[in-house]
N, C-alpha and C positions, 0 to 999 in steps of 0.2 A: 136393419142396420143398426147398431149399437142401441138399440131400444128406442129408435127414432121413427114415428110414424108419419109417413109422407102421404096426405091423402090425395093432392093433386099436384101436378107439376107440368108446366109448359113455359116457353119463352119465345123470344123473338129477337134477332140478331145480337144485339148488346147485352141483353138480361135475361133473367130467369125468375118466374114466380113459382114460389112453394108454397101449398098450404099444407101447414105441419102440425099436428096434433100434439101439444106438450104434455110431458107426463109430471107428476109430483117430483119435485127435486131437479128437474131440467131447467137449464136456462138457455137464452137464444145465443149466447156468445160461443158457449160450448157445443150447441147442436150445429151450428153455422161452422165453426173450426172443424168438427167432425165431417159434416157434409161436403165442404171444401176440399179438405184433404184427402177424404176417401175417393171423391170422384175425380179430381184430378189425378191421383195416383192411378185409378183406373183408365181414365183416357190416355194417360201417358204410356202406361202399361200395351193398352191396345193400339197405340200410334195411330189415333183417330186425325192427328194433324201432323204436319211436317215438323212443325217447331214445337218445343216444349209448351204445354199449356199451363196457364197459372190464372187463377181468380183475382179479381181485385182486391185490395186490401179490406175496403170496406162492405157495407150491405146496410138495407132499409128494412126495418120490420115493424108491423104494426098488429095489435092484437084486434080479433073480431068476436063479435057475440055468436052465439050457436044458431041464431036466427037469420045471419049473413053467409053461414056456408055456403048453401046452393048457389047464392048470387055471386060469392067470390070464386066457386068452381066455374061457372059460366064465364065470369070474367077472364081468368086463366085460360080456360079453353079456347077463348076467342083472339088471343094476342095477335095473330097474323092480320085478321081482319080489322081488328080494332086500331093497329097503328098504321093502317092505310090513310085514316083520318087524323090522326095526331101522333107526334113521334114521342118516344119515350121521355126525352127531356120537357118537352112542353107539358105532358101528363104530370110528371113529377113536380114541376113547379107550380102547376094548378092545385094539385093535392096539399102541397106545402102550405101554400097560401091560403087555400081553403079551411083547413083546419088547424090554421095557426102553429105548425109544426117549427122548431128551431132546428136547424141541422147541427150536427156534433157528430165527432170521431170518437168511438169507443177504443179502449185499449192503450 
């Protein structure tokens, strides 16, 4: 779709994880705009929900090294099991703290 290569995708309740391989000249803002727009259009046309489906405004993205790809695929694959132990919010806060990220809103 639109030159975007989604390597792996899965989610749990209130969030989705996508492992995306970006090409030269692509940027995360444009990729997420296209993914959210195309997917919400398809979901609404398919009437998968009784109400209109909309994505939240923001997103969280990090880059990974090639050596981490299999580990990230395994993490994405095991979302349901993983979140039996730790909520998304707990995991997000832990990740932000561990790697000293500062939250900001793009756009």
